[in-house]
N, C-alpha and C positions, 0 to 999 in steps of 0.2 A: 262499267265497261270503259276502258281507256281508249283514247284516240291514238292513231299512228299516222305517219306520213308514209304513203306508198309512192315510190319513185320508180318509173319505167323508162328505160333507155332502149331506143330501137332505131334501126335505119329509117331514114326519112319516107321511104316508100311504104312502110307499114303504118305510118302515123294516122292517115285517114281512117283505115280500118280500125285502129285502136280507138280513135275518137268516137266513131260510130258505135263501137261495142260499149264504151263507157256511157255514152249518151243513151243507149238503149236500156240501161239499168239504173234509172233514177232512184230506185229503192235501195241501191247500194252505194251510188256515187252522186253526191249532191252537187258536185262541181269539180272542175280540175284546171290546171294551169299547164300550158304548153310553151316550151322554149326550144330554140335551136342550140345545138352543141357540136363540138368536134371531138370524135372518138379517136383516142390514141392508145397504143399498148399492144401487148403481145397477143391478146385475144381479139383485137379488131382487125378484121379482114379488109384489106385495101383492094378494091376490085376495079373500079372505074380509073381511067387514065388520070383524070384530075385528082383523084384520091391518092394515086401513086406519086404524082408530082408534088402535091401539097403536104403529103405525109400524115394525113388524117382522113377519116370517113365522116361524112355528114350524118348527124343523129338528131333525133327528136327526143326531148325529155318531157314526160307528162308526170305531173305531181298531183296527188289528191289526198285530202285528209278525211278520215272517218274512223268508225270503230274498227278495232282489230279484226273482229269477226267479219264485217263487211269487206274489208280489204282482202282478207284471206279468200273470201268467196270470189272476189274479182280475180285474184291470182288463179284460182281453180278454173274459173270460166275462160280465162286467157289460155291456159294450158290446154282446155278442151277444144276451144274454138280455133287457136293458132298454134298446134302442137309442135311444129318444127320452126317456128319463127325465131329469129335471132333477137331476143328481147332479154334484157338484164334488168333485175328488180332488186329493191331492198325496202325494208320496213324499218322506220325510225319512231321511237316513242316520242310523243308530243309532251313537252313539259307544261307549256302554256300557250294559249292562243286567243285571238279575238281582235275586234276592230280597235283602233287607236283614235 
């Protein structure tokens, strides 16, 4: 079974719910990394006054590595639990990984 990197990008207000969801499934997610980002582009809806002034929306990025099967199960769980959430994702094959 190959490992993949699951990347999730979401509005900051969804981040805690997503972290709680991932932490509730240690059988699928052994860990993850969270970073803050600035969303820009035609598909990024700027809502708050600060976003309109700055020209970007505050986003949280969560990344997790695991088997492709487990990461697809997480995607299905997110779709079921947060069906209309403004979350963008992608899966990337892992060529190599490990501690240095």
